[in-house]
N, CA, C and O atoms as CSV, one atom per row, in Angstrom:
chain,resi,resn,atom,element,x,y,z
A,1,MET,N,N,21.471,30.949,48.029
A,1,MET,CA,C,21.105,30.421,46.735
A,1,MET,C,C,22.025,30.900,45.649
A,1,MET,O,O,22.578,31.995,45.753
A,2,ALA,N,N,22.191,30.192,44.705
A,2,ALA,CA,C,22.969,30.612,43.535
A,2,ALA,C,C,22.206,31.545,42.602
A,2,ALA,O,O,20.988,31.492,42.431
A,3,HIS,N,N,23.024,32.388,42.025
A,3,HIS,CA,C,22.403,33.294,41.110
A,3,HIS,C,C,21.595,32.631,39.965
A,3,HIS,O,O,22.124,31.736,39.307
A,4,VAL,N,N,20.405,33.018,39.721
A,4,VAL,CA,C,19.464,32.392,38.766
A,4,VAL,C,C,19.314,33.423,37.621
A,4,VAL,O,O,18.890,34.553,37.860
A,5,ARG,N,N,19.649,33.045,36.431
A,5,ARG,CA,C,19.538,34.088,35.363
A,5,ARG,C,C,18.205,33.977,34.629
A,5,ARG,O,O,17.939,32.983,33.953
A,6,ILE,N,N,17.361,35.017,34.769
A,6,ILE,CA,C,16.070,35.145,34.003
A,6,ILE,C,C,16.232,36.229,33.124
A,6,ILE,O,O,16.259,37.379,33.563
A,7,LYS,N,N,16.348,35.969,31.873
A,7,LYS,CA,C,16.431,36.849,30.834
A,7,LYS,C,C,15.154,37.710,30.543
A,7,LYS,O,O,14.058,37.363,30.983
A,8,HIS,N,N,15.313,38.775,29.834
A,8,HIS,CA,C,14.225,39.518,29.393
A,8,HIS,C,C,13.182,38.646,28.686
A,8,HIS,O,O,13.506,37.877,27.782
A,9,ASP,N,N,11.860,38.791,29.139
A,9,ASP,CA,C,10.666,38.116,28.729
A,9,ASP,C,C,10.644,36.665,29.170
A,9,ASP,O,O,9.725,35.957,28.760
A,10,ASP,N,N,11.565,36.162,29.963
A,10,ASP,CA,C,11.453,34.877,30.553
A,10,ASP,C,C,10.479,34.912,31.650
A,10,ASP,O,O,10.213,35.953,32.251
A,11,TRP,N,N,9.912,33.700,31.925
A,11,TRP,CA,C,8.738,33.657,32.924
A,11,TRP,C,C,9.235,33.028,34.212
A,11,TRP,O,O,10.189,32.251,34.237
A,12,LEU,N,N,8.562,33.388,35.251
A,12,LEU,CA,C,8.847,32.832,36.645
A,12,LEU,C,C,7.394,32.357,37.056
A,12,LEU,O,O,6.395,33.071,36.957
A,13,PHE,N,N,7.408,31.064,37.528
A,13,PHE,CA,C,6.308,30.627,38.233
A,13,PHE,C,C,6.585,30.522,39.642
A,13,PHE,O,O,7.586,29.940,40.058
A,14,VAL,N,N,5.610,31.144,40.497
A,14,VAL,CA,C,5.788,31.095,41.927
A,14,VAL,C,C,4.404,30.609,42.466
A,14,VAL,O,O,3.418,31.330,42.317
A,15,GLY,N,N,4.317,29.431,43.072
A,15,GLY,CA,C,3.128,28.882,43.553
A,15,GLY,C,C,3.333,28.011,44.691
A,15,GLY,O,O,4.448,27.646,45.062
A,16,ASP,N,N,2.094,27.640,45.311
A,16,ASP,CA,C,1.958,26.782,46.413
A,16,ASP,C,C,0.678,25.925,46.053
A,16,ASP,O,O,0.205,25.967,44.917
A,17,GLY,N,N,0.161,25.188,47.006
A,17,GLY,CA,C,-1.069,24.450,46.695
A,17,GLY,C,C,-2.363,25.246,46.498
A,17,GLY,O,O,-3.383,24.692,46.086
A,18,ARG,N,N,-2.313,26.568,46.799
A,18,ARG,CA,C,-3.574,27.245,46.660
A,18,ARG,C,C,-3.365,28.560,45.798
A,18,ARG,O,O,-4.356,29.189,45.426
A,19,LYS,N,N,-2.143,28.962,45.492
A,19,LYS,CA,C,-2.041,30.277,44.729
A,19,LYS,C,C,-0.751,30.012,43.728
A,19,LYS,O,O,0.281,29.426,44.052
A,20,ALA,N,N,-1.030,30.540,42.531
A,20,ALA,CA,C,-0.120,30.473,41.444
A,20,ALA,C,C,0.063,31.836,40.796
A,20,ALA,O,O,-0.899,32.475,40.371
A,21,LEU,N,N,1.323,32.271,40.729
A,21,LEU,CA,C,1.599,33.533,40.051
A,21,LEU,C,C,2.569,33.272,38.871
A,21,LEU,O,O,3.630,32.665,39.019
A,22,LEU,N,N,2.162,33.739,37.766
A,22,LEU,CA,C,2.921,33.560,36.509
A,22,LEU,C,C,3.403,35.049,36.254
A,22,LEU,O,O,2.598,35.952,36.025
A,23,LEU,N,N,4.726,35.234,36.307
A,23,LEU,CA,C,5.489,36.443,36.097
A,23,LEU,C,C,6.315,36.500,34.981
A,23,LEU,O,O,6.856,35.456,34.620
A,24,ARG,N,N,6.518,37.577,34.345
A,24,ARG,CA,C,7.572,37.827,33.310
A,24,ARG,C,C,8.466,38.846,33.734
A,24,ARG,O,O,8.077,39.812,34.390
A,25,ASN,N,N,9.832,38.649,33.336
A,25,ASN,CA,C,10.812,39.622,33.573
A,25,ASN,C,C,10.806,40.575,32.385
A,25,ASN,O,O,11.168,40.264,31.250
A,26,GLU,N,N,10.340,41.810,32.780
A,26,GLU,CA,C,10.570,42.971,31.685
A,26,GLU,C,C,11.795,43.721,31.899
A,26,GLU,O,O,12.013,44.752,31.263
A,27,GLY,N,N,12.645,43.239,32.802
A,27,GLY,CA,C,14.021,43.840,32.941
A,27,GLY,C,C,15.057,43.056,32.278
A,27,GLY,O,O,14.791,42.497,31.213
A,28,ASP,N,N,16.211,42.962,32.807
A,28,ASP,CA,C,17.182,42.129,32.279
A,28,ASP,C,C,17.681,41.200,33.452
A,28,ASP,O,O,17.221,41.344,34.584
A,29,PRO,N,N,18.653,40.221,33.155
A,29,PRO,CA,C,18.983,39.195,34.107
A,29,PRO,C,C,19.626,39.755,35.379
A,29,PRO,O,O,19.569,39.120,36.432
A,30,ASP,N,N,20.230,40.926,35.287
A,30,ASP,CA,C,20.922,41.591,36.487
A,30,ASP,C,C,19.989,42.423,37.290
A,30,ASP,O,O,20.184,42.608,38.491
A,31,LEU,N,N,18.933,42.951,36.621
A,31,LEU,CA,C,17.976,43.793,37.270
A,31,LEU,C,C,16.594,43.444,36.864
A,31,LEU,O,O,16.054,43.955,35.883
A,32,LEU,N,N,16.020,42.554,37.642
A,32,LEU,CA,C,14.663,41.974,37.409
A,32,LEU,C,C,13.527,43.170,37.489
A,32,LEU,O,O,13.596,44.111,38.279
A,33,ASP,N,N,12.554,42.981,36.606
A,33,ASP,CA,C,11.491,43.907,36.698
A,33,ASP,C,C,10.283,42.887,36.405
A,33,ASP,O,O,9.791,42.748,35.285
A,34,LEU,N,N,9.893,42.232,37.485
A,34,LEU,CA,C,8.845,41.175,37.374
A,34,LEU,C,C,7.384,41.856,37.242
A,34,LEU,O,O,7.011,42.768,37.979
A,35,ARG,N,N,6.706,41.363,36.334
A,35,ARG,CA,C,5.312,41.760,36.065
A,35,ARG,C,C,4.381,40.572,36.034
A,35,ARG,O,O,4.744,39.484,35.588
A,36,ARG,N,N,3.179,40.799,36.515
A,36,ARG,CA,C,2.174,39.567,36.469
A,36,ARG,C,C,1.724,39.321,35.087
A,36,ARG,O,O,1.429,40.234,34.316
A,37,VAL,N,N,1.679,38.124,34.803
A,37,VAL,CA,C,1.127,37.594,33.588
A,37,VAL,C,C,-0.223,37.096,33.911
A,37,VAL,O,O,-1.189,37.431,33.226
A,38,GLU,N,N,-0.335,36.273,34.975
A,38,GLU,CA,C,-1.657,35.616,35.415
A,38,GLU,C,C,-1.493,35.304,36.964
A,38,GLU,O,O,-0.419,35.061,37.514
A,39,VAL,N,N,-2.659,35.349,37.535
A,39,VAL,CA,C,-2.750,34.897,38.977
A,39,VAL,C,C,-3.848,33.981,39.121
A,39,VAL,O,O,-4.951,34.280,38.663
A,40,HIS,N,N,-3.633,32.808,39.761
A,40,HIS,CA,C,-4.719,31.742,39.960
A,40,HIS,C,C,-4.610,31.503,41.382
A,40,HIS,O,O,-3.532,31.297,41.940
A,41,GLU,N,N,-5.832,31.533,42.016
A,41,GLU,CA,C,-6.067,31.221,43.437
A,41,GLU,C,C,-7.169,30.159,43.575
A,41,GLU,O,O,-8.171,30.203,42.861
A,42,ASP,N,N,-6.992,29.285,44.419
A,42,ASP,CA,C,-7.915,28.170,44.558
A,42,ASP,C,C,-8.487,28.307,46.079
A,42,ASP,O,O,-7.757,28.539,47.042
A,43,ASP,N,N,-9.731,28.152,46.145
A,43,ASP,CA,C,-10.398,28.277,47.364
A,43,ASP,C,C,-10.331,26.734,48.058
A,43,ASP,O,O,-11.072,25.826,47.681
A,44,ASN,N,N,-9.502,26.610,48.945
A,44,ASN,CA,C,-9.271,25.192,49.501
A,44,ASN,C,C,-9.207,25.352,51.006
A,44,ASN,O,O,-8.170,25.572,51.631
A,45,PRO,N,N,-10.454,25.215,51.544
A,45,PRO,CA,C,-10.513,25.259,53.125
A,45,PRO,C,C,-9.826,23.894,53.694
A,45,PRO,O,O,-9.564,22.914,52.996
A,46,PRO,N,N,-9.602,24.005,54.999
A,46,PRO,CA,C,-9.060,22.730,55.577
A,46,PRO,C,C,-9.987,21.583,55.394
A,46,PRO,O,O,-11.181,21.790,55.178
A,47,SER,N,N,-9.475,20.339,55.472
A,47,SER,CA,C,-10.311,19.161,55.294
A,47,SER,C,C,-11.406,19.033,56.296
A,47,SER,O,O,-12.424,18.402,56.013
A,48,ARG,N,N,-11.237,19.620,57.488
A,48,ARG,CA,C,-12.374,19.440,58.542
A,48,ARG,C,C,-13.602,20.354,58.107
A,48,ARG,O,O,-14.715,20.162,58.596
A,49,GLU,N,N,-13.382,21.276,57.245
A,49,GLU,CA,C,-14.535,22.081,56.592
A,49,GLU,C,C,-15.137,21.526,55.217
A,49,GLU,O,O,-16.152,21.993,54.700
A,50,GLN,N,N,-14.383,20.472,54.690
A,50,GLN,CA,C,-14.693,19.981,53.407
A,50,GLN,C,C,-15.374,18.638,53.589
A,50,GLN,O,O,-16.255,18.366,52.773
A,51,GLY,N,N,-15.099,17.776,54.521
A,51,GLY,CA,C,-15.550,16.443,54.668
A,51,GLY,C,C,-16.427,16.451,55.942
A,51,GLY,O,O,-16.133,17.105,56.942
A,52,THR,N,N,-17.572,15.642,55.825
A,52,THR,CA,C,-18.542,15.683,56.994
A,52,THR,C,C,-18.631,14.202,57.535
A,52,THR,O,O,-19.191,14.003,58.613
A,53,ASP,N,N,-18.125,13.226,56.858
A,53,ASP,CA,C,-18.209,11.863,57.340
A,53,ASP,C,C,-17.002,11.533,58.256
A,53,ASP,O,O,-15.873,11.968,58.032
A,54,LYS,N,N,-17.300,10.783,59.237
A,54,LYS,CA,C,-16.193,10.215,60.084
A,54,LYS,C,C,-15.591,9.085,59.224
A,54,LYS,O,O,-16.211,8.576,58.290
A,55,PRO,N,N,-14.282,8.705,59.612
A,55,PRO,CA,C,-13.632,7.706,58.927
A,55,PRO,C,C,-14.404,6.389,59.211
A,55,PRO,O,O,-14.926,6.236,60.315
A,56,GLY,N,N,-14.493,5.465,58.286
A,56,GLY,CA,C,-15.169,4.236,58.427
A,56,GLY,C,C,-14.329,3.245,59.213
A,56,GLY,O,O,-13.152,3.508,59.458
A,57,ARG,N,N,-14.897,2.108,59.617
A,57,ARG,CA,C,-14.130,1.042,60.302
A,57,ARG,C,C,-14.488,-0.179,59.525
A,57,ARG,O,O,-15.521,-0.320,58.871
A,58,THR,N,N,-13.494,-1.073,59.670
A,58,THR,CA,C,-13.735,-2.496,58.934
A,58,THR,C,C,-13.462,-3.437,59.917
A,58,THR,O,O,-12.694,-3.193,60.849
A,59,THR,N,N,-14.129,-4.668,59.752
A,59,THR,CA,C,-13.894,-5.760,60.639
A,59,THR,C,C,-13.479,-6.941,59.753
A,59,THR,O,O,-14.085,-7.250,58.726
A,60,MET,N,N,-12.411,-7.572,60.224
A,60,MET,CA,C,-11.979,-8.718,59.495
A,60,MET,C,C,-12.683,-9.988,60.028
A,60,MET,O,O,-13.329,-9.972,61.076
A,61,GLN,N,N,-12.534,-11.044,59.294
A,61,GLN,CA,C,-13.155,-12.374,59.932
A,61,GLN,C,C,-12.289,-12.738,61.050
A,61,GLN,O,O,-12.788,-13.232,62.061
A,62,VAL,N,N,-10.976,-12.525,60.949
A,62,VAL,CA,C,-10.192,-12.895,62.097
A,62,VAL,C,C,-9.227,-11.745,62.401
A,62,VAL,O,O,-8.569,-11.230,61.496
A,63,GLY,N,N,-9.142,-11.345,63.666
A,63,GLY,CA,C,-8.338,-10.293,63.970
A,63,GLY,C,C,-8.994,-9.071,64.507
A,63,GLY,O,O,-10.217,-9.091,64.643
A,64,PRO,N,N,-8.308,-8.000,64.832
A,64,PRO,CA,C,-8.823,-6.772,65.501
A,64,PRO,C,C,-9.639,-5.976,64.426
A,64,PRO,O,O,-9.467,-6.168,63.223
A,65,ARG,N,N,-10.515,-5.094,64.916
A,65,ARG,CA,C,-11.127,-4.038,64.065
A,65,ARG,C,C,-10.035,-3.072,63.712
A,65,ARG,O,O,-9.013,-2.911,64.379
A,66,SER,N,N,-10.347,-2.434,62.584
A,66,SER,CA,C,-9.421,-1.449,62.059
A,66,SER,C,C,-10.122,-0.205,61.502
A,66,SER,O,O,-11.172,-0.280,60.863
A,67,ALA,N,N,-9.454,1.006,61.791
A,67,ALA,CA,C,-10.045,2.174,61.336
A,67,ALA,C,C,-9.599,2.525,59.944
A,67,ALA,O,O,-8.422,2.301,59.664
A,68,ILE,N,N,-10.339,3.013,59.099
A,68,ILE,CA,C,-10.001,3.460,57.742
A,68,ILE,C,C,-9.636,4.905,57.856
A,68,ILE,O,O,-10.307,5.719,58.492
A,69,GLU,N,N,-8.427,5.208,57.141
A,69,GLU,CA,C,-7.953,6.542,57.304
A,69,GLU,C,C,-8.934,7.583,56.526
A,69,GLU,O,O,-9.442,7.373,55.425
A,70,ALA,N,N,-9.093,8.734,57.313
A,70,ALA,CA,C,-9.997,9.779,56.738
A,70,ALA,C,C,-9.384,10.313,55.418
A,70,ALA,O,O,-8.170,10.380,55.221
A,71,THR,N,N,-10.320,10.677,54.550
A,71,THR,CA,C,-9.869,11.400,53.232
A,71,THR,C,C,-9.388,12.816,53.598
A,71,THR,O,O,-10.077,13.558,54.298
A,72,ASP,N,N,-8.167,13.176,53.097
A,72,ASP,CA,C,-7.656,14.405,53.321
A,72,ASP,C,C,-8.085,15.273,52.101
A,72,ASP,O,O,-7.346,15.345,51.119
A,73,TRP,N,N,-9.188,15.885,52.151
A,73,TRP,CA,C,-9.835,16.690,51.086
A,73,TRP,C,C,-8.864,17.832,50.637
A,73,TRP,O,O,-8.655,18.143,49.465
A,74,HIS,N,N,-8.286,18.423,51.769
A,74,HIS,CA,C,-7.398,19.534,51.382
A,74,HIS,C,C,-6.126,19.149,50.537
A,74,HIS,O,O,-5.692,19.872,49.640
A,75,ALA,N,N,-5.603,18.024,50.880
A,75,ALA,CA,C,-4.343,17.533,50.164
A,75,ALA,C,C,-4.927,17.240,48.751
A,75,ALA,O,O,-4.307,17.677,47.781
A,76,LEU,N,N,-5.976,16.592,48.577
A,76,LEU,CA,C,-6.488,16.145,47.218
A,76,LEU,C,C,-6.695,17.336,46.332
A,76,LEU,O,O,-6.437,17.295,45.129
A,77,GLU,N,N,-7.200,18.480,46.989
A,77,GLU,CA,C,-7.394,19.696,46.204
A,77,GLU,C,C,-6.163,20.354,45.772
A,77,GLU,O,O,-6.050,20.936,44.693
A,78,GLU,N,N,-5.227,20.239,46.669
A,78,GLU,CA,C,-3.881,20.821,46.343
A,78,GLU,C,C,-3.298,20.084,45.208
A,78,GLU,O,O,-2.778,20.719,44.290
A,79,GLU,N,N,-3.342,18.761,45.193
A,79,GLU,CA,C,-2.827,17.984,44.048
A,79,GLU,C,C,-3.590,18.353,42.801
A,79,GLU,O,O,-2.945,18.511,41.764
A,80,ARG,N,N,-4.897,18.506,42.797
A,80,ARG,CA,C,-5.773,18.792,41.650
A,80,ARG,C,C,-5.296,20.215,41.167
A,80,ARG,O,O,-5.148,20.405,39.960
A,81,PHE,N,N,-5.072,21.136,42.005
A,81,PHE,CA,C,-4.692,22.571,41.631
A,81,PHE,C,C,-3.328,22.581,41.029
A,81,PHE,O,O,-3.094,23.356,40.101
A,82,ALA,N,N,-2.357,21.729,41.515
A,82,ALA,CA,C,-1.092,21.611,40.826
A,82,ALA,C,C,-1.208,20.984,39.560
A,82,ALA,O,O,-0.444,21.371,38.676
A,83,LYS,N,N,-1.999,20.115,39.320
A,83,LYS,CA,C,-2.212,19.537,38.043
A,83,LYS,C,C,-2.829,20.536,36.993
A,83,LYS,O,O,-2.445,20.572,35.824
A,84,THR,N,N,-3.786,21.317,37.492
A,84,THR,CA,C,-4.304,22.328,36.628
A,84,THR,C,C,-3.391,23.345,36.276
A,84,THR,O,O,-3.465,23.839,35.151
A,85,ILE,N,N,-2.445,23.767,37.172
A,85,ILE,CA,C,-1.400,24.704,36.882
A,85,ILE,C,C,-0.453,24.194,35.964
A,85,ILE,O,O,-0.055,24.904,35.040
A,86,ALA,N,N,-0.001,22.890,36.143
A,86,ALA,CA,C,0.919,22.275,35.210
A,86,ALA,C,C,0.393,22.210,33.833
A,86,ALA,O,O,1.154,22.391,32.883
A,87,GLU,N,N,-0.896,21.955,33.660
A,87,GLU,CA,C,-1.607,22.033,32.439
A,87,GLU,C,C,-1.416,23.324,31.750
A,87,GLU,O,O,-1.072,23.407,30.571
A,88,ARG,N,N,-1.645,24.309,32.512
A,88,ARG,CA,C,-1.563,25.751,32.123
A,88,ARG,C,C,-0.156,26.081,31.687
A,88,ARG,O,O,-0.010,26.810,30.706
A,89,LEU,N,N,0.907,25.600,32.342
A,89,LEU,CA,C,2.308,25.839,32.042
A,89,LEU,C,C,2.622,25.067,30.689
A,89,LEU,O,O,3.256,25.592,29.773
A,90,ASN,N,N,2.170,23.896,30.651
A,90,ASN,CA,C,2.319,22.959,29.382
A,90,ASN,C,C,1.818,23.669,28.169
A,90,ASN,O,O,2.478,23.766,27.134
A,91,ARG,N,N,0.624,24.162,28.342
A,91,ARG,CA,C,-0.136,24.922,27.213
A,91,ARG,C,C,0.691,26.201,26.784
A,91,ARG,O,O,0.879,26.446,25.593
A,92,ALA,N,N,1.162,26.981,27.766
A,92,ALA,CA,C,1.988,28.174,27.466
A,92,ALA,C,C,3.275,27.818,26.751
A,92,ALA,O,O,3.667,28.440,25.764
A,93,ALA,N,N,3.969,26.708,27.332
A,93,ALA,CA,C,5.106,26.284,26.632
A,93,ALA,C,C,4.857,25.859,25.173
A,93,ALA,O,O,5.602,26.261,24.280
A,94,GLU,N,N,3.755,25.003,24.915
A,94,GLU,CA,C,3.440,24.646,23.544
A,94,GLU,C,C,3.146,25.853,22.646
A,94,GLU,O,O,3.405,25.772,21.445
A,95,GLU,N,N,2.613,26.978,23.174
A,95,GLU,CA,C,2.257,28.161,22.441
A,95,GLU,C,C,3.509,28.987,22.304
A,95,GLU,O,O,3.446,30.014,21.629
A,96,ASN,N,N,4.585,28.656,22.850
A,96,ASN,CA,C,5.812,29.375,22.871
A,96,ASN,C,C,5.665,30.735,23.344
A,96,ASN,O,O,6.188,31.681,22.754
A,97,ARG,N,N,4.908,30.871,24.486
A,97,ARG,CA,C,4.723,32.193,25.189
A,97,ARG,C,C,5.981,32.640,25.919
A,97,ARG,O,O,6.149,33.812,26.256
A,98,PHE,N,N,6.861,31.664,26.154
A,98,PHE,CA,C,8.235,32.049,26.851
A,98,PHE,C,C,9.164,31.139,26.257
A,98,PHE,O,O,8.869,30.050,25.765
A,99,GLU,N,N,10.484,31.725,26.341
A,99,GLU,CA,C,11.619,30.847,25.919
A,99,GLU,C,C,12.112,29.988,27.080
A,99,GLU,O,O,12.428,28.809,26.918
A,100,HIS,N,N,12.170,30.631,28.289
A,100,HIS,CA,C,12.645,29.882,29.501
A,100,HIS,C,C,11.732,30.229,30.668
A,100,HIS,O,O,11.044,31.250,30.643
A,101,ILE,N,N,11.728,29.416,31.647
A,101,ILE,CA,C,10.966,29.514,32.866
A,101,ILE,C,C,11.681,29.041,34.025
A,101,ILE,O,O,12.432,28.069,33.942
A,102,VAL,N,N,11.473,29.729,35.202
A,102,VAL,CA,C,11.979,29.256,36.462
A,102,VAL,C,C,10.858,28.879,37.304
A,102,VAL,O,O,9.913,29.662,37.408
A,103,ILE,N,N,10.856,27.723,37.943
A,103,ILE,CA,C,9.689,27.209,38.724
A,103,ILE,C,C,10.053,27.370,40.174
A,103,ILE,O,O,11.107,26.853,40.543
A,104,ALA,N,N,9.302,28.030,41.055
A,104,ALA,CA,C,9.512,28.124,42.563
A,104,ALA,C,C,8.258,27.628,43.253
A,104,ALA,O,O,7.170,28.145,43.004
A,105,ALA,N,N,8.391,26.649,44.103
A,105,ALA,CA,C,7.255,26.041,44.739
A,105,ALA,C,C,7.780,25.238,45.949
A,105,ALA,O,O,8.938,24.821,45.957
A,106,PRO,N,N,6.957,25.030,46.932
A,106,PRO,CA,C,7.399,24.028,48.010
A,106,PRO,C,C,7.622,22.636,47.507
A,106,PRO,O,O,6.967,22.191,46.565
A,107,PRO,N,N,8.558,21.936,48.141
A,107,PRO,CA,C,8.908,20.606,47.545
A,107,PRO,C,C,7.696,19.658,47.198
A,107,PRO,O,O,7.744,18.959,46.186
A,108,LYS,N,N,6.606,19.639,48.048
A,108,LYS,CA,C,5.502,18.750,47.663
A,108,LYS,C,C,4.877,19.198,46.384
A,108,LYS,O,O,4.580,18.408,45.488
A,109,VAL,N,N,4.673,20.556,46.319
A,109,VAL,CA,C,3.985,21.011,45.146
A,109,VAL,C,C,4.879,20.786,43.938
A,109,VAL,O,O,4.408,20.322,42.900
A,110,LEU,N,N,6.129,21.100,44.054
A,110,LEU,CA,C,7.111,20.827,42.973
A,110,LEU,C,C,7.079,19.318,42.447
A,110,LEU,O,O,7.199,19.031,41.256
A,111,GLY,N,N,6.920,18.471,43.380
A,111,GLY,CA,C,6.798,17.095,42.947
A,111,GLY,C,C,5.586,16.749,42.215
A,111,GLY,O,O,5.611,15.915,41.311
A,112,GLU,N,N,4.419,17.418,42.607
A,112,GLU,CA,C,3.172,17.277,41.821
A,112,GLU,C,C,3.271,17.841,40.431
A,112,GLU,O,O,2.810,17.253,39.452
A,113,LEU,N,N,3.910,19.039,40.374
A,113,LEU,CA,C,4.032,19.684,39.089
A,113,LEU,C,C,4.882,18.808,38.123
A,113,LEU,O,O,4.531,18.588,36.964
A,114,ARG,N,N,6.008,18.329,38.671
A,114,ARG,CA,C,7.065,17.514,37.806
A,114,ARG,C,C,6.300,16.322,37.168
A,114,ARG,O,O,6.626,15.971,36.034
A,115,ARG,N,N,5.369,15.722,37.783
A,115,ARG,CA,C,4.697,14.561,37.280
A,115,ARG,C,C,3.940,14.964,36.041
A,115,ARG,O,O,3.735,14.125,35.164
A,116,GLU,N,N,3.526,16.170,35.926
A,116,GLU,CA,C,2.763,16.630,34.801
A,116,GLU,C,C,3.349,17.446,33.698
A,116,GLU,O,O,2.701,17.750,32.696
A,117,TYR,N,N,4.715,17.830,33.923
A,117,TYR,CA,C,5.440,18.469,32.910
A,117,TYR,C,C,5.413,17.735,31.509
A,117,TYR,O,O,5.629,16.528,31.400
A,118,SER,N,N,5.142,18.532,30.499
A,118,SER,CA,C,5.344,17.964,29.102
A,118,SER,C,C,6.792,18.118,28.710
A,118,SER,O,O,7.572,18.837,29.335
A,119,LYS,N,N,7.126,17.384,27.608
A,119,LYS,CA,C,8.514,17.458,27.222
A,119,LYS,C,C,8.897,18.766,26.791
A,119,LYS,O,O,10.058,19.133,26.971
A,120,LYS,N,N,8.054,19.518,26.240
A,120,LYS,CA,C,8.364,20.918,25.700
A,120,LYS,C,C,8.600,21.771,26.916
A,120,LYS,O,O,9.599,22.490,26.927
A,121,LEU,N,N,7.779,21.761,27.939
A,121,LEU,CA,C,7.970,22.505,29.148
A,121,LEU,C,C,9.220,22.075,29.838
A,121,LEU,O,O,9.938,22.964,30.296
A,122,GLN,N,N,9.582,20.803,29.977
A,122,GLN,CA,C,10.757,20.417,30.564
A,122,GLN,C,C,12.044,21.072,29.921
A,122,GLN,O,O,12.990,21.463,30.606
A,123,GLY,N,N,11.996,21.151,28.632
A,123,GLY,CA,C,13.126,21.752,27.859
A,123,GLY,C,C,13.305,23.326,28.080
A,123,GLY,O,O,14.319,23.938,27.745
A,124,LYS,N,N,12.292,23.842,28.630
A,124,LYS,CA,C,12.228,25.338,28.876
A,124,LYS,C,C,12.584,25.709,30.231
A,124,LYS,O,O,12.908,26.864,30.507
A,125,ILE,N,N,12.533,24.720,31.139
A,125,ILE,CA,C,12.839,24.988,32.553
A,125,ILE,C,C,14.326,25.246,32.881
A,125,ILE,O,O,15.137,24.361,32.605
A,126,VAL,N,N,14.715,26.327,33.415
A,126,VAL,CA,C,16.178,26.683,33.545
A,126,VAL,C,C,16.513,26.445,35.029
A,126,VAL,O,O,17.696,26.290,35.331
A,127,ALA,N,N,15.560,26.406,35.976
A,127,ALA,CA,C,15.851,26.167,37.339
A,127,ALA,C,C,14.564,25.899,38.082
A,127,ALA,O,O,13.506,26.409,37.712
A,128,GLU,N,N,14.649,25.125,39.099
A,128,GLU,CA,C,13.589,24.814,39.983
A,128,GLU,C,C,14.090,25.192,41.331
A,128,GLU,O,O,15.232,24.887,41.676
A,129,ILE,N,N,13.234,25.877,42.141
A,129,ILE,CA,C,13.489,26.303,43.471
A,129,ILE,C,C,12.483,25.830,44.449
A,129,ILE,O,O,11.300,26.161,44.372
A,130,ASP,N,N,12.976,25.022,45.405
A,130,ASP,CA,C,12.020,24.274,46.317
A,130,ASP,C,C,11.764,25.183,47.573
A,130,ASP,O,O,12.064,24.833,48.714
A,131,LYS,N,N,11.191,26.363,47.258
A,131,LYS,CA,C,10.722,27.375,48.300
A,131,LYS,C,C,9.289,27.858,48.008
A,131,LYS,O,O,8.841,27.899,46.862
A,132,ASP,N,N,8.603,28.217,49.085
A,132,ASP,CA,C,7.343,28.848,48.845
A,132,ASP,C,C,7.573,30.315,48.980
A,132,ASP,O,O,7.843,30.872,50.043
A,133,LEU,N,N,7.447,30.887,47.844
A,133,LEU,CA,C,7.664,32.357,47.647
A,133,LEU,C,C,6.347,33.101,47.344
A,133,LEU,O,O,6.389,34.259,46.930
A,134,THR,N,N,5.215,32.479,47.536
A,134,THR,CA,C,3.909,33.154,47.076
A,134,THR,C,C,3.623,34.344,47.955
A,134,THR,O,O,2.803,35.179,47.573
A,135,HIS,N,N,4.257,34.477,49.130
A,135,HIS,CA,C,3.824,35.732,50.129
A,135,HIS,C,C,4.851,36.639,50.044
A,135,HIS,O,O,4.832,37.570,50.849
A,136,HIS,N,N,5.856,36.564,49.143
A,136,HIS,CA,C,6.935,37.500,49.037
A,136,HIS,C,C,6.639,38.529,48.147
A,136,HIS,O,O,5.770,38.354,47.292
A,137,THR,N,N,7.337,39.733,48.248
A,137,THR,CA,C,7.207,40.793,47.281
A,137,THR,C,C,7.951,40.483,46.118
A,137,THR,O,O,8.792,39.585,46.162
A,138,PHE,N,N,7.732,41.142,45.053
A,138,PHE,CA,C,8.582,40.807,43.780
A,138,PHE,C,C,10.020,41.157,44.034
A,138,PHE,O,O,10.910,40.467,43.537
A,139,SER,N,N,10.290,42.216,44.798
A,139,SER,CA,C,11.738,42.569,44.982
A,139,SER,C,C,12.404,41.407,45.978
A,139,SER,O,O,13.577,41.054,45.857
A,140,ASP,N,N,11.576,40.912,46.889
A,140,ASP,CA,C,12.147,39.908,47.843
A,140,ASP,C,C,12.366,38.586,47.049
A,140,ASP,O,O,13.270,37.801,47.336
A,141,ILE,N,N,11.404,38.371,45.943
A,141,ILE,CA,C,11.568,37.102,45.200
A,141,ILE,C,C,12.966,37.288,44.407
A,141,ILE,O,O,13.794,36.376,44.395
A,142,ALA,N,N,13.183,38.510,43.751
A,142,ALA,CA,C,14.534,38.711,43.108
A,142,ALA,C,C,15.675,38.502,43.970
A,142,ALA,O,O,16.659,37.942,43.487
A,143,LYS,N,N,15.686,38.912,45.312
A,143,LYS,CA,C,16.620,38.720,46.225
A,143,LYS,C,C,17.017,37.196,46.499
A,143,LYS,O,O,18.183,36.806,46.564
A,144,VAL,N,N,15.900,36.399,46.650
A,144,VAL,CA,C,16.004,34.913,46.813
A,144,VAL,C,C,16.673,34.328,45.568
A,144,VAL,O,O,17.430,33.362,45.671
A,145,LEU,N,N,16.386,34.933,44.331
A,145,LEU,CA,C,17.015,34.413,43.163
A,145,LEU,C,C,18.503,34.893,43.030
A,145,LEU,O,O,19.211,34.480,42.111
A,146,GLY,N,N,18.922,35.712,43.904
A,146,GLY,CA,C,20.243,36.235,43.932
A,146,GLY,C,C,20.620,37.407,42.925
A,146,GLY,O,O,21.768,37.638,42.544
A,147,VAL,N,N,19.535,38.080,42.569
A,147,VAL,CA,C,19.710,39.339,41.831
A,147,VAL,C,C,18.859,40.397,42.395
A,147,VAL,O,O,18.066,40.184,43.312
A,148,ARG,N,N,19.046,41.620,41.796
A,148,ARG,CA,C,18.342,42.852,42.311
A,148,ARG,C,C,17.067,42.865,41.465
A,148,ARG,O,O,16.985,42.407,40.325
A,149,GLY,N,N,16.066,43.454,42.173
A,149,GLY,CA,C,14.841,43.745,41.518
A,149,GLY,C,C,14.396,45.160,41.552
A,149,GLY,O,O,14.871,45.943,42.375
A,150,VAL,N,N,13.484,45.518,40.671
A,150,VAL,CA,C,13.055,46.916,40.564
A,150,VAL,C,C,12.065,47.183,41.663
A,150,VAL,O,O,11.559,48.299,41.780
């Protein structure tokens, strides 16, 4: 991965469909000192634990019977969580809580977030990284970004 510059007081968002970490660099661009600003976790069990109904069936006047696809409650909750986090990032951007931000999330979550970015937030994003780093240590996150961490 290319070297990503995160200046002093810039933010880093690390998240997936269930967990979101908002971090601030209290170091400099060459030696990151990542500190937690906020942590958000969503209780999102698998769909089999959330939905109780079996998928429905439909019959047409002519032709075969067809199954209706089951609702993926887990995926719907991940989308809702991504929207909630994007709203939080938009609000922080509007409040000028950071000058720049780096966004790191799996591709699917990154796509959900992008749909919700405000113009102000878009102007503050310096990099997007399509990786799930939520279970990495802060020093491992710094290594993925191509810099040293404290």
